[in-house]
All heavy atoms as a GROMACS GRO file, in nm:
protein
  648
    1MET      N    1   0.226  -0.153   3.921
    1MET     CA    2   0.136  -0.040   3.935
    1MET      C    3   0.180   0.077   3.847
    1MET      O    4   0.099   0.138   3.782
    1MET     CB    5   0.129   0.001   4.083
    1MET     CG    6   0.058   0.131   4.108
    1MET     SD    7  -0.117   0.118   4.122
    1MET     CE    8  -0.133   0.119   4.297
    2PHE      N    9   0.309   0.111   3.848
    2PHE     CA   10   0.356   0.226   3.771
    2PHE      C   11   0.342   0.204   3.620
    2PHE      O   12   0.333   0.299   3.544
    2PHE     CB   13   0.498   0.267   3.807
    2PHE     CG   14   0.602   0.165   3.775
    2PHE    CD1   15   0.665   0.166   3.652
    2PHE    CD2   16   0.641   0.070   3.868
    2PHE    CE1   17   0.761   0.072   3.621
    2PHE    CE2   18   0.737  -0.023   3.838
    2PHE     CZ   19   0.797  -0.024   3.714
    3ARG      N   20   0.340   0.079   3.573
    3ARG     CA   21   0.324   0.053   3.429
    3ARG      C   22   0.190   0.104   3.379
    3ARG      O   23   0.180   0.158   3.270
    3ARG     CB   24   0.342  -0.096   3.401
    3ARG     CG   25   0.486  -0.137   3.408
    3ARG     CD   26   0.507  -0.282   3.363
    3ARG     NE   27   0.647  -0.314   3.374
    3ARG     CZ   28   0.701  -0.386   3.470
    3ARG    NH1   29   0.625  -0.436   3.565
    3ARG    NH2   30   0.830  -0.408   3.474
    4ARG      N   31   0.087   0.085   3.460
    4ARG     CA   32  -0.045   0.136   3.420
    4ARG      C   33  -0.043   0.288   3.411
    4ARG      O   34  -0.103   0.348   3.322
    4ARG     CB   35  -0.152   0.092   3.521
    4ARG     CG   36  -0.186  -0.054   3.511
    4ARG     CD   37  -0.307  -0.086   3.594
    4ARG     NE   38  -0.305  -0.015   3.721
    4ARG     CZ   39  -0.349  -0.063   3.834
    4ARG    NH1   40  -0.402  -0.183   3.838
    4ARG    NH2   41  -0.342   0.005   3.945
    5LYS      N   42   0.026   0.350   3.506
    5LYS     CA   43   0.034   0.496   3.505
    5LYS      C   44   0.112   0.546   3.385
    5LYS      O   45   0.070   0.642   3.319
    5LYS     CB   46   0.097   0.546   3.634
    5LYS     CG   47   0.012   0.522   3.756
    5LYS     CD   48   0.081   0.562   3.884
    5LYS     CE   49  -0.004   0.531   4.005
    5LYS     NZ   50   0.060   0.564   4.131
    6LEU      N   51   0.223   0.481   3.354
    6LEU     CA   52   0.302   0.521   3.238
    6LEU      C   53   0.227   0.496   3.108
    6LEU      O   54   0.235   0.573   3.014
    6LEU     CB   55   0.437   0.448   3.237
    6LEU     CG   56   0.535   0.491   3.347
    6LEU    CD1   57   0.659   0.403   3.345
    6LEU    CD2   58   0.572   0.637   3.334
    7THR      N   59   0.151   0.386   3.103
    7THR     CA   60   0.069   0.358   2.985
    7THR      C   61  -0.036   0.466   2.968
    7THR      O   62  -0.059   0.515   2.857
    7THR     CB   63   0.002   0.219   2.998
    7THR    OG1   64   0.104   0.119   3.006
    7THR    CG2   65  -0.088   0.190   2.878
    8ALA      N   66  -0.100   0.506   3.077
    8ALA     CA   67  -0.201   0.612   3.070
    8ALA      C   68  -0.143   0.744   3.023
    8ALA      O   69  -0.212   0.823   2.959
    8ALA     CB   70  -0.267   0.630   3.207
    9LEU      N   71  -0.016   0.764   3.051
    9LEU     CA   72   0.053   0.887   3.007
    9LEU      C   73   0.110   0.875   2.866
    9LEU      O   74   0.171   0.968   2.816
    9LEU     CB   75   0.167   0.920   3.104
    9LEU     CG   76   0.124   0.966   3.242
    9LEU    CD1   77   0.243   0.965   3.338
    9LEU    CD2   78   0.060   1.103   3.235
   10ASP      N   79   0.091   0.760   2.801
   10ASP     CA   80   0.144   0.732   2.667
   10ASP      C   81   0.296   0.729   2.665
   10ASP      O   82   0.359   0.767   2.567
   10ASP     CB   83   0.093   0.833   2.563
   10ASP     CG   84  -0.055   0.817   2.536
   10ASP    OD1   85  -0.104   0.702   2.539
   10ASP    OD2   86  -0.122   0.919   2.510
   11TYR      N   87   0.356   0.680   2.773
   11TYR     CA   88   0.502   0.663   2.776
   11TYR      C   89   0.541   0.560   2.673
   11TYR      O   90   0.471   0.459   2.656
   11TYR     CB   91   0.546   0.621   2.917
   11TYR     CG   92   0.695   0.620   2.934
   11TYR    CD1   93   0.768   0.737   2.932
   11TYR    CD2   94   0.766   0.500   2.951
   11TYR    CE1   95   0.906   0.737   2.949
   11TYR    CE2   96   0.904   0.499   2.969
   11TYR     CZ   97   0.973   0.617   2.968
   11TYR     OH   98   1.109   0.617   2.982
   12HIS      N   99   0.652   0.582   2.604
   12HIS     CA  100   0.690   0.499   2.489
   12HIS      C  101   0.726   0.355   2.524
   12HIS      O  102   0.715   0.267   2.439
   12HIS     CB  103   0.806   0.565   2.412
   12HIS     CG  104   0.931   0.576   2.492
   12HIS    ND1  105   0.950   0.680   2.582
   12HIS    CD2  106   1.039   0.499   2.499
   12HIS    CE1  107   1.068   0.664   2.639
   12HIS    NE2  108   1.124   0.555   2.591
   13ASN      N  109   0.764   0.324   2.647
   13ASN     CA  110   0.801   0.187   2.681
   13ASN      C  111   0.763   0.155   2.827
   13ASN      O  112   0.849   0.127   2.908
   13ASN     CB  113   0.951   0.166   2.658
   13ASN     CG  114   0.992   0.022   2.674
   13ASN    OD1  115   0.910  -0.070   2.671
   13ASN    ND2  116   1.120   0.001   2.692
   14PRO      N  117   0.635   0.154   2.858
   14PRO     CA  118   0.595   0.129   2.997
   14PRO      C  119   0.629  -0.012   3.046
   14PRO      O  120   0.660  -0.031   3.163
   14PRO     CB  121   0.445   0.153   2.997
   14PRO     CG  122   0.403   0.132   2.857
   14PRO     CD  123   0.519   0.175   2.772
   15ASN      N  124   0.626  -0.110   2.959
   15ASN     CA  125   0.654  -0.248   3.000
   15ASN      C  126   0.802  -0.273   3.024
   15ASN      O  127   0.838  -0.359   3.102
   15ASN     CB  128   0.600  -0.346   2.898
   15ASN     CG  129   0.449  -0.345   2.893
   15ASN    OD1  130   0.384  -0.329   2.995
   15ASN    ND2  131   0.394  -0.357   2.775
   16GLY      N  132   0.887  -0.198   2.957
   16GLY     CA  133   1.031  -0.217   2.973
   16GLY      C  134   1.095  -0.123   3.072
   16GLY      O  135   1.215  -0.129   3.097
   17PHE      N  136   1.015  -0.034   3.131
   17PHE     CA  137   1.070   0.064   3.223
   17PHE      C  138   1.111   0.000   3.355
   17PHE      O  139   1.035  -0.074   3.416
   17PHE     CB  140   0.967   0.174   3.248
   17PHE     CG  141   1.014   0.279   3.346
   17PHE    CD1  142   1.113   0.369   3.309
   17PHE    CD2  143   0.960   0.287   3.472
   17PHE    CE1  144   1.157   0.465   3.398
   17PHE    CE2  145   1.003   0.384   3.562
   17PHE     CZ  146   1.101   0.472   3.524
   18ASP      N  147   1.234   0.030   3.397
   18ASP     CA  148   1.286  -0.022   3.523
   18ASP      C  149   1.321   0.098   3.612
   18ASP      O  150   1.421   0.166   3.588
   18ASP     CB  151   1.410  -0.107   3.496
   18ASP     CG  152   1.479  -0.158   3.621
   18ASP    OD1  153   1.423  -0.140   3.732
   18ASP    OD2  154   1.586  -0.219   3.609
   19CYS      N  155   1.239   0.123   3.711
   19CYS     CA  156   1.259   0.241   3.795
   19CYS      C  157   1.384   0.232   3.881
   19CYS      O  158   1.427   0.333   3.938
   19CYS     CB  159   1.136   0.269   3.881
   19CYS     SG  160   1.105   0.146   4.007
   20THR      N  161   1.444   0.114   3.890
   20THR     CA  162   1.569   0.102   3.967
   20THR      C  163   1.691   0.134   3.882
   20THR      O  164   1.800   0.147   3.936
   20THR     CB  165   1.583  -0.040   4.026
   20THR    OG1  166   1.590  -0.135   3.918
   20THR    CG2  167   1.467  -0.073   4.118
   21ASP      N  168   1.672   0.148   3.751
   21ASP     CA  169   1.780   0.187   3.660
   21ASP      C  170   1.786   0.340   3.657
   21ASP      O  171   1.693   0.405   3.608
   21ASP     CB  172   1.755   0.130   3.520
   21ASP     CG  173   1.865   0.167   3.420
   21ASP    OD1  174   1.898   0.287   3.410
   21ASP    OD2  175   1.912   0.077   3.350
   22GLU      N  176   1.892   0.396   3.710
   22GLU     CA  177   1.903   0.541   3.724
   22GLU      C  178   1.889   0.615   3.592
   22GLU      O  179   1.822   0.719   3.583
   22GLU     CB  180   2.035   0.578   3.792
   22GLU     CG  181   2.042   0.720   3.840
   22GLU     CD  182   1.947   0.752   3.956
   22GLU    OE1  183   1.911   0.661   4.031
   22GLU    OE2  184   1.910   0.869   3.968
   23THR      N  185   1.950   0.563   3.486
   23THR     CA  186   1.942   0.630   3.355
   23THR      C  187   1.799   0.627   3.302
   23THR      O  188   1.751   0.728   3.250
   23THR     CB  189   2.039   0.564   3.255
   23THR    OG1  190   2.172   0.575   3.307
   23THR    CG2  191   2.034   0.632   3.120
   24GLN      N  192   1.733   0.513   3.312
   24GLN     CA  193   1.594   0.505   3.266
   24GLN      C  194   1.505   0.599   3.346
   24GLN      O  195   1.417   0.666   3.291
   24GLN     CB  196   1.541   0.362   3.278
   24GLN     CG  197   1.592   0.269   3.173
   24GLN     CD  198   1.521   0.135   3.178
   24GLN    OE1  199   1.402   0.127   3.206
   24GLN    NE2  200   1.596   0.029   3.153
   25PHE      N  201   1.528   0.603   3.476
   25PHE     CA  202   1.449   0.692   3.561
   25PHE      C  203   1.469   0.838   3.520
   25PHE      O  204   1.374   0.914   3.504
   25PHE     CB  205   1.484   0.673   3.708
   25PHE     CG  206   1.411   0.767   3.798
   25PHE    CD1  207   1.278   0.746   3.829
   25PHE    CD2  208   1.474   0.880   3.847
   25PHE    CE1  209   1.209   0.835   3.909
   25PHE    CE2  210   1.405   0.970   3.928
   25PHE     CZ  211   1.272   0.948   3.958
   26ARG      N  212   1.594   0.878   3.501
   26ARG     CA  213   1.624   1.016   3.463
   26ARG      C  214   1.561   1.049   3.327
   26ARG      O  215   1.505   1.157   3.308
   26ARG     CB  216   1.775   1.039   3.458
   26ARG     CG  217   1.838   1.039   3.597
   26ARG     CD  218   1.987   1.059   3.590
   26ARG     NE  219   2.047   1.057   3.723
   26ARG     CZ  220   2.168   1.101   3.750
   26ARG    NH1  221   2.244   1.152   3.655
   26ARG    NH2  222   2.215   1.096   3.873
   27ASN      N  223   1.572   0.956   3.232
   27ASN     CA  224   1.511   0.978   3.100
   27ASN      C  225   1.359   0.992   3.112
   27ASN      O  226   1.299   1.075   3.042
   27ASN     CB  227   1.546   0.863   3.005
   27ASN     CG  228   1.681   0.883   2.942
   27ASN    OD1  229   1.712   0.989   2.889
   27ASN    ND2  230   1.764   0.781   2.948
   28CYS      N  231   1.300   0.914   3.197
   28CYS     CA  232   1.155   0.923   3.217
   28CYS      C  233   1.117   1.059   3.274
   28CYS      O  234   1.019   1.121   3.230
   28CYS     CB  235   1.108   0.811   3.310
   28CYS     SG  236   0.929   0.809   3.336
   29ILE      N  237   1.192   1.108   3.369
   29ILE     CA  238   1.164   1.241   3.427
   29ILE      C  239   1.175   1.350   3.321
   29ILE      O  240   1.091   1.439   3.313
   29ILE     CB  241   1.257   1.270   3.547
   29ILE    CG1  242   1.231   1.172   3.660
   29ILE    CG2  243   1.245   1.415   3.594
   29ILE    CD1  244   1.089   1.177   3.716
   30VAL      N  245   1.278   1.341   3.237
   30VAL     CA  246   1.293   1.440   3.130
   30VAL      C  247   1.176   1.431   3.033
   30VAL      O  248   1.118   1.533   2.991
   30VAL     CB  249   1.428   1.421   3.055
   30VAL    CG1  250   1.435   1.508   2.932
   30VAL    CG2  251   1.544   1.454   3.150
   31TRP      N  252   1.136   1.308   2.999
   31TRP     CA  253   1.021   1.289   2.909
   31TRP      C  254   0.895   1.348   2.972
   31TRP      O  255   0.819   1.419   2.905
   31TRP     CB  256   1.001   1.140   2.880
   31TRP     CG  257   0.882   1.115   2.793
   31TRP    CD1  258   0.876   1.121   2.656
   31TRP    CD2  259   0.749   1.083   2.837
   31TRP    NE1  260   0.749   1.095   2.614
   31TRP    CE2  261   0.669   1.070   2.723
   31TRP    CE3  262   0.692   1.063   2.962
   31TRP    CZ2  263   0.533   1.040   2.729
   31TRP    CZ3  264   0.557   1.031   2.970
   31TRP    CH2  265   0.480   1.020   2.852
   32LEU      N  266   0.873   1.321   3.101
   32LEU     CA  267   0.756   1.378   3.168
   32LEU      C  268   0.758   1.530   3.165
   32LEU      O  269   0.655   1.593   3.140
   32LEU     CB  270   0.749   1.328   3.312
   32LEU     CG  271   0.704   1.185   3.332
   32LEU    CD1  272   0.729   1.140   3.475
   32LEU    CD2  273   0.556   1.169   3.296
   33GLU      N  274   0.874   1.588   3.191
   33GLU     CA  275   0.884   1.736   3.187
   33GLU      C  276   0.856   1.787   3.046
   33GLU      O  277   0.781   1.882   3.029
   33GLU     CB  278   1.022   1.781   3.235
   33GLU     CG  279   1.050   1.929   3.215
   33GLU     CD  280   0.951   2.025   3.281
   33GLU    OE1  281   0.890   1.989   3.384
   33GLU    OE2  282   0.936   2.138   3.230
   34ASP      N  283   0.914   1.722   2.945
   34ASP     CA  284   0.897   1.768   2.807
   34ASP      C  285   0.754   1.749   2.756
   34ASP      O  286   0.704   1.834   2.682
   34ASP     CB  287   0.992   1.694   2.714
   34ASP     CG  288   1.136   1.739   2.728
   34ASP    OD1  289   1.161   1.844   2.789
   34ASP    OD2  290   1.225   1.668   2.674
   35GLN      N  291   0.691   1.639   2.792
   35GLN     CA  292   0.564   1.605   2.732
   35GLN      C  293   0.441   1.635   2.818
   35GLN      O  294   0.335   1.663   2.763
   35GLN     CB  295   0.562   1.454   2.698
   35GLN     CG  296   0.670   1.412   2.604
   35GLN     CD  297   0.657   1.479   2.468
   35GLN    OE1  298   0.548   1.486   2.413
   35GLN    NE2  299   0.768   1.528   2.416
   36LYS      N  300   0.456   1.628   2.948
   36LYS     CA  301   0.336   1.637   3.033
   36LYS      C  302   0.340   1.750   3.136
   36LYS      O  303   0.243   1.824   3.149
   36LYS     CB  304   0.314   1.504   3.108
   36LYS     CG  305   0.308   1.382   3.018
   36LYS     CD  306   0.190   1.387   2.924
   36LYS     CE  307   0.187   1.264   2.834
   36LYS     NZ  308   0.077   1.266   2.741
   37ILE      N  309   0.447   1.762   3.209
   37ILE     CA  310   0.450   1.857   3.320
   37ILE      C  311   0.471   2.000   3.270
   37ILE      O  312   0.395   2.090   3.305
   37ILE     CB  313   0.560   1.819   3.423
   37ILE    CG1  314   0.530   1.678   3.478
   37ILE    CG2  315   0.567   1.923   3.534
   37ILE    CD1  316   0.643   1.621   3.562
   38ARG      N  317   0.576   2.021   3.195
   38ARG     CA  318   0.609   2.151   3.136
   38ARG      C  319   0.615   2.264   3.239
   38ARG      O  320   0.566   2.374   3.218
   38ARG     CB  321   0.511   2.185   3.024
   38ARG     CG  322   0.518   2.083   2.913
   38ARG     CD  323   0.429   2.112   2.801
   38ARG     NE  324   0.444   2.006   2.701
   38ARG     CZ  325   0.384   2.006   2.586
   38ARG    NH1  326   0.305   2.105   2.553
   38ARG    NH2  327   0.403   1.908   2.502
   39HIS      N  328   0.680   2.230   3.349
   39HIS     CA  329   0.698   2.330   3.455
   39HIS      C  330   0.798   2.438   3.412
   39HIS      O  331   0.778   2.555   3.440
   39HIS     CB  332   0.747   2.258   3.583
   39HIS     CG  333   0.778   2.348   3.697
   39HIS    ND1  334   0.680   2.409   3.772
   39HIS    CD2  335   0.896   2.389   3.749
   39HIS    CE1  336   0.735   2.483   3.864
   39HIS    NE2  337   0.867   2.473   3.855
   40TYR      N  338   0.905   2.395   3.346
   40TYR     CA  339   1.010   2.487   3.301
   40TYR      C  340   0.992   2.524   3.154
   40TYR      O  341   0.941   2.445   3.075
   40TYR     CB  342   1.149   2.424   3.314
   40TYR     CG  343   1.192   2.395   3.456
   40TYR    CD1  344   1.221   2.267   3.497
   40TYR    CD2  345   1.205   2.498   3.549
   40TYR    CE1  346   1.262   2.239   3.627
   40TYR    CE2  347   1.244   2.472   3.679
   40TYR     CZ  348   1.274   2.343   3.717
   40TYR     OH  349   1.314   2.318   3.846
   41LYS      N  350   1.038   2.642   3.118
   41LYS     CA  351   1.046   2.679   2.977
   41LYS      C  352   1.151   2.587   2.913
   41LYS      O  353   1.242   2.539   2.981
   41LYS     CB  354   1.090   2.825   2.962
   41LYS     CG  355   0.990   2.923   3.012
   41LYS     CD  356   1.043   3.065   2.997
   41LYS     CE  357   0.945   3.164   3.055
   41LYS     NZ  358   0.996   3.301   3.047
   42ILE      N  359   1.140   2.565   2.783
   42ILE     CA  360   1.231   2.475   2.714
   42ILE      C  361   1.377   2.512   2.740
   42ILE      O  362   1.460   2.427   2.768
   42ILE     CB  363   1.202   2.472   2.562
   42ILE    CG1  364   1.066   2.407   2.538
   42ILE    CG2  365   1.311   2.398   2.485
   42ILE    CD1  366   1.016   2.416   2.395
   43GLU      N  367   1.407   2.640   2.735
   43GLU     CA  368   1.545   2.684   2.753
   43GLU      C  369   1.595   2.667   2.896
   43GLU      O  370   1.715   2.671   2.921
   43GLU     CB  371   1.564   2.829   2.705
   43GLU     CG  372   1.477   2.931   2.775
   43GLU     CD  373   1.341   2.954   2.710
   43GLU    OE1  374   1.299   2.876   2.624
   43GLU    OE2  375   1.276   3.053   2.750
   44ASP      N  376   1.504   2.645   2.989
   44ASP     CA  377   1.544   2.628   3.130
   44ASP      C  378   1.553   2.481   3.172
   44ASP      O  379   1.572   2.453   3.291
   44ASP     CB  380   1.443   2.700   3.220
   44ASP     CG  381   1.445   2.851   3.201
   44ASP    OD1  382   1.549   2.904   3.156
   44ASP    OD2  383   1.342   2.915   3.228
   45ARG      N  384   1.541   2.390   3.078
   45ARG     CA  385   1.544   2.246   3.110
   45ARG      C  386   1.681   2.184   3.098
   45ARG      O  387   1.698   2.064   3.115
   45ARG     CB  388   1.448   2.171   3.019
   45ARG     CG  389   1.303   2.213   3.037
   45ARG     CD  390   1.212   2.140   2.943
   45ARG     NE  391   1.081   2.203   2.947
   45ARG     CZ  392   0.986   2.182   2.859
   45ARG    NH1  393   1.004   2.097   2.760
   45ARG    NH2  394   0.871   2.243   2.870
   46GLY      N  395   1.783   2.261   3.069
   46GLY     CA  396   1.916   2.210   3.042
   46GLY      C  397   1.974   2.125   3.154
   46GLY      O  398   2.029   2.016   3.128
   47ASN      N  399   1.964   2.170   3.277
   47ASN     CA  400   2.019   2.093   3.388
   47ASN      C  401   1.948   1.959   3.406
   47ASN      O  402   2.011   1.859   3.439
   47ASN     CB  403   2.013   2.173   3.518
   47ASN     CG  404   2.106   2.291   3.517
   47ASN    OD1  405   2.206   2.291   3.448
   47ASN    ND2  406   2.072   2.393   3.595
   48LEU      N  407   1.819   1.958   3.381
   48LEU     CA  408   1.743   1.834   3.391
   48LEU      C  409   1.775   1.740   3.275
   48LEU      O  410   1.777   1.620   3.291
   48LEU     CB  411   1.594   1.866   3.396
   48LEU     CG  412   1.501   1.762   3.455
   48LEU    CD1  413   1.538   1.731   3.600
   48LEU    CD2  414   1.357   1.808   3.445
   49ARG      N  415   1.801   1.797   3.158
   49ARG     CA  416   1.831   1.717   3.040
   49ARG      C  417   1.972   1.659   3.041
   49ARG      O  418   2.001   1.566   2.967
   49ARG     CB  419   1.815   1.802   2.914
   49ARG     CG  420   1.675   1.840   2.884
   49ARG     CD  421   1.669   1.928   2.761
   49ARG     NE  422   1.541   1.918   2.698
   49ARG     CZ  423   1.503   1.818   2.621
   49ARG    NH1  424   1.584   1.719   2.596
   49ARG    NH2  425   1.383   1.816   2.569
   50ASN      N  426   2.059   1.711   3.125
   50ASN     CA  427   2.197   1.664   3.131
   50ASN      C  428   2.201   1.538   3.220
   50ASN      O  429   2.250   1.540   3.333
   50ASN     CB  430   2.288   1.774   3.185
   50ASN     CG  431   2.434   1.739   3.171
   50ASN    OD1  432   2.469   1.634   3.121
   50ASN    ND2  433   2.518   1.829   3.217
   51ILE      N  434   2.149   1.430   3.166
   51ILE     CA  435   2.128   1.305   3.241
   51ILE      C  436   2.255   1.249   3.305
   51ILE      O  437   2.251   1.206   3.421
   51ILE     CB  438   2.057   1.203   3.152
   51ILE    CG1  439   1.914   1.253   3.127
   51ILE    CG2  440   2.056   1.062   3.211
   51ILE    CD1  441   1.840   1.185   3.019
   52PRO      N  442   2.370   1.246   3.237
   52PRO     CA  443   2.488   1.187   3.301
   52PRO      C  444   2.557   1.277   3.404
   52PRO      O  445   2.650   1.234   3.472
   52PRO     CB  446   2.582   1.159   3.183
   52PRO     CG  447   2.538   1.251   3.075
   52PRO     CD  448   2.393   1.276   3.096
   53SER      N  449   2.510   1.399   3.418
   53SER     CA  450   2.576   1.494   3.508
   53SER      C  451   2.565   1.453   3.655
   53SER      O  452   2.459   1.405   3.701
   53SER     CB  453   2.513   1.632   3.490
   53SER     OG  454   2.561   1.721   3.587
   54SER      N  455   2.671   1.478   3.729
   54SER     CA  456   2.666   1.454   3.872
   54SER      C  457   2.577   1.558   3.942
   54SER      O  458   2.539   1.540   4.058
   54SER     CB  459   2.808   1.456   3.932
   54SER     OG  460   2.868   1.580   3.910
   55ASP      N  461   2.546   1.667   3.872
   55ASP     CA  462   2.458   1.770   3.927
   55ASP      C  463   2.309   1.743   3.899
   55ASP      O  464   2.224   1.821   3.940
   55ASP     CB  465   2.495   1.908   3.870
   55ASP     CG  466   2.628   1.956   3.922
   55ASP    OD1  467   2.668   1.915   4.033
   55ASP    OD2  468   2.694   2.036   3.852
   56TRP      N  469   2.280   1.634   3.824
   56TRP     CA  470   2.140   1.604   3.790
   56TRP      C  471   2.052   1.593   3.913
   56TRP      O  472   1.940   1.647   3.915
   56TRP     CB  473   2.130   1.478   3.705
   56TRP     CG  474   1.995   1.460   3.645
   56TRP    CD1  475   1.952   1.507   3.524
   56TRP    CD2  476   1.883   1.393   3.704
   56TRP    NE1  477   1.821   1.472   3.504
   56TRP    CE2  478   1.776   1.402   3.614
   56TRP    CE3  479   1.862   1.326   3.824
   56TRP    CZ2  480   1.651   1.347   3.639
   56TRP    CZ3  481   1.737   1.272   3.850
   56TRP    CH2  482   1.634   1.282   3.757
   57PRO      N  483   2.096   1.525   4.019
   57PRO     CA  484   2.009   1.515   4.138
   57PRO      C  485   1.968   1.651   4.196
   57PRO      O  486   1.858   1.666   4.248
   57PRO     CB  487   2.093   1.436   4.238
   57PRO     CG  488   2.184   1.356   4.152
   57PRO     CD  489   2.217   1.445   4.035
   58ILE      N  490   2.053   1.748   4.183
   58ILE     CA  491   2.020   1.883   4.231
   58ILE      C  492   1.907   1.943   4.149
   58ILE      O  493   1.811   1.998   4.204
   58ILE     CB  494   2.145   1.974   4.230
   58ILE    CG1  495   2.250   1.920   4.327
   58ILE    CG2  496   2.109   2.119   4.263
   58ILE    CD1  497   2.387   1.981   4.310
   59ALA      N  498   1.918   1.930   4.016
   59ALA     CA  499   1.812   1.979   3.927
   59ALA      C  500   1.681   1.906   3.954
   59ALA      O  501   1.574   1.966   3.956
   59ALA     CB  502   1.854   1.963   3.781
   60TYR      N  503   1.692   1.776   3.977
   60TYR     CA  504   1.573   1.696   4.005
   60TYR      C  505   1.507   1.736   4.136
   60TYR      O  506   1.384   1.746   4.145
   60TYR     CB  507   1.612   1.548   4.007
   60TYR     CG  508   1.503   1.455   4.052
   60TYR    CD1  509   1.389   1.437   3.976
   60TYR    CD2  510   1.514   1.387   4.172
   60TYR    CE1  511   1.288   1.352   4.018
   60TYR    CE2  512   1.413   1.302   4.215
   60TYR     CZ  513   1.300   1.285   4.137
   60TYR     OH  514   1.202   1.201   4.180
   61GLN      N  515   1.585   1.760   4.240
   61GLN     CA  516   1.530   1.798   4.370
   61GLN      C  517   1.453   1.931   4.363
   61GLN      O  518   1.360   1.952   4.442
   61GLN     CB  519   1.639   1.807   4.476
   61GLN     CG  520   1.693   1.673   4.516
   61GLN     CD  521   1.589   1.582   4.579
   61GLN    OE1  522   1.504   1.625   4.654
   61GLN    NE2  523   1.597   1.455   4.545
   62LYS      N  524   1.490   2.016   4.270
   62LYS     CA  525   1.423   2.144   4.254
   62LYS      C  526   1.292   2.132   4.174
   62LYS      O  527   1.213   2.225   4.171
   62LYS     CB  528   1.514   2.244   4.184
   62LYS     CG  529   1.633   2.284   4.268
   62LYS     CD  530   1.721   2.380   4.192
   62LYS     CE  531   1.844   2.419   4.274
   62LYS     NZ  532   1.935   2.506   4.199
   63HIS      N  533   1.272   2.017   4.111
   63HIS     CA  534   1.157   1.997   4.022
   63HIS      C  535   1.039   1.936   4.097
   63HIS      O  536   1.056   1.855   4.186
   63HIS     CB  537   1.199   1.905   3.906
   63HIS     CG  538   1.101   1.908   3.795
   63HIS    ND1  539   0.990   1.828   3.794
   63HIS    CD2  540   1.098   1.980   3.681
   63HIS    CE1  541   0.921   1.852   3.684
   63HIS    NE2  542   0.985   1.943   3.613
   64PRO      N  543   0.918   1.971   4.058
   64PRO     CA  544   0.800   1.915   4.124
   64PRO      C  545   0.788   1.762   4.106
   64PRO      O  546   0.719   1.697   4.183
   64PRO     CB  547   0.682   1.984   4.057
   64PRO     CG  548   0.736   2.092   3.976
   64PRO     CD  549   0.883   2.072   3.962
   65ALA      N  550   0.857   1.706   4.012
   65ALA     CA  551   0.849   1.561   3.986
   65ALA      C  552   0.916   1.478   4.094
   65ALA      O  553   0.907   1.356   4.091
   65ALA     CB  554   0.913   1.529   3.850
   66THR      N  555   0.978   1.541   4.190
   66THR     CA  556   1.043   1.465   4.296
   66THR      C  557   0.942   1.378   4.370
   66THR      O  558   0.976   1.273   4.423
   66THR     CB  559   1.115   1.556   4.398
   66THR    OG1  560   1.023   1.651   4.449
   66THR    CG2  561   1.232   1.626   4.333
   67ARG      N  562   0.816   1.417   4.366
   67ARG     CA  563   0.711   1.338   4.430
   67ARG      C  564   0.682   1.211   4.352
   67ARG      O  565   0.632   1.113   4.406
   67ARG     CB  566   0.585   1.421   4.443
   67ARG     CG  567   0.600   1.528   4.547
   67ARG     CD  568   0.476   1.616   4.557
   67ARG     NE  569   0.523   1.752   4.537
   67ARG     CZ  570   0.477   1.835   4.444
   67ARG    NH1  571   0.383   1.798   4.364
   67ARG    NH2  572   0.525   1.955   4.432
   68ILE      N  573   0.716   1.207   4.223
   68ILE     CA  574   0.688   1.092   4.138
   68ILE      C  575   0.762   0.969   4.184
   68ILE      O  576   0.706   0.862   4.197
   68ILE     CB  577   0.721   1.123   3.989
   68ILE    CG1  578   0.626   1.231   3.938
   68ILE    CG2  579   0.714   0.997   3.904
   68ILE    CD1  580   0.665   1.286   3.803
   69ARG      N  581   0.891   0.983   4.208
   69ARG     CA  582   0.972   0.868   4.246
   69ARG      C  583   0.923   0.809   4.378
   69ARG      O  584   0.913   0.688   4.395
   69ARG     CB  585   1.118   0.903   4.257
   69ARG     CG  586   1.203   0.778   4.283
   69ARG     CD  587   1.348   0.805   4.269
   69ARG     NE  588   1.413   0.681   4.230
   69ARG     CZ  589   1.538   0.673   4.194
   69ARG    NH1  590   1.611   0.781   4.186
   69ARG    NH2  591   1.589   0.558   4.161
   70LYS      N  592   0.889   0.894   4.472
   70LYS     CA  593   0.836   0.846   4.601
   70LYS      C  594   0.711   0.763   4.576
   70LYS      O  595   0.692   0.657   4.635
   70LYS     CB  596   0.808   0.963   4.695
   70LYS     CG  597   0.932   1.029   4.748
   70LYS     CD  598   0.897   1.146   4.836
   70LYS     CE  599   1.022   1.221   4.878
   70LYS     NZ  600   0.992   1.339   4.955
   71SER      N  601   0.624   0.812   4.489
   71SER     CA  602   0.500   0.742   4.459
   71SER      C  603   0.526   0.606   4.392
   71SER      O  604   0.467   0.505   4.428
   71SER     CB  605   0.414   0.828   4.366
   71SER     OG  606   0.302   0.757   4.325
   72ILE      N  607   0.621   0.603   4.298
   72ILE     CA  608   0.654   0.480   4.228
   72ILE      C  609   0.711   0.378   4.326
   72ILE      O  610   0.670   0.263   4.328
   72ILE     CB  611   0.755   0.507   4.114
   72ILE    CG1  612   0.685   0.580   3.999
   72ILE    CG2  613   0.816   0.377   4.063
   72ILE    CD1  614   0.779   0.628   3.890
   73MET      N  615   0.803   0.420   4.408
   73MET     CA  616   0.869   0.329   4.501
   73MET      C  617   0.772   0.277   4.606
   73MET      O  618   0.779   0.162   4.646
   73MET     CB  619   0.986   0.396   4.568
   73MET     CG  620   1.098   0.432   4.472
   73MET     SD  621   1.154   0.289   4.381
   73MET     CE  622   1.316   0.339   4.337
   74GLU      N  623   0.680   0.360   4.649
   74GLU     CA  624   0.584   0.318   4.752
   74GLU      C  625   0.482   0.217   4.696
   74GLU      O  626   0.429   0.138   4.771
   74GLU     CB  627   0.512   0.438   4.810
   74GLU     CG  628   0.601   0.525   4.897
   74GLU     CD  629   0.536   0.656   4.937
   74GLU    OE1  630   0.422   0.683   4.896
   74GLU    OE2  631   0.604   0.732   5.008
   75ASN      N  632   0.454   0.225   4.567
   75ASN     CA  633   0.349   0.142   4.508
   75ASN      C  634   0.402   0.012   4.447
   75ASN      O  635   0.326  -0.062   4.386
   75ASN     CB  636   0.272   0.220   4.404
   75ASN     CG  637   0.187   0.327   4.466
   75ASN    OD1  638   0.118   0.300   4.563
   75ASN    ND2  639   0.193   0.447   4.414
   76GLU      N  640   0.527  -0.018   4.460
   76GLU     CA  641   0.581  -0.142   4.403
   76GLU      C  642   0.554  -0.257   4.494
   76GLU      O  643   0.548  -0.255   4.609
   76GLU     CB  644   0.730  -0.128   4.375
   76GLU     CG  645   0.748  -0.060   4.245
   76GLU     CD  646   0.880  -0.101   4.181
   76GLU    OE1  647   0.920  -0.217   4.190
   76GLU    OE2  648   0.939  -0.013   4.124
   0.00000   0.00000   0.00000
């Protein structure tokens, strides 16, 4: 189900996306923020862009995209 959604959003690799891979998921969230959501100013995206950081989940929880993962997981 999520592949169709990512394809509709012009995600660069919807067929290869694995939502259970934490790094791929984090990269997808950053891509969504950069390309589609644009909730934060570019200069305010640093915490979200720091994918390997142990503080990344905190930045993610503050972002409106937290609803995305719930939707993806529920529709699998």
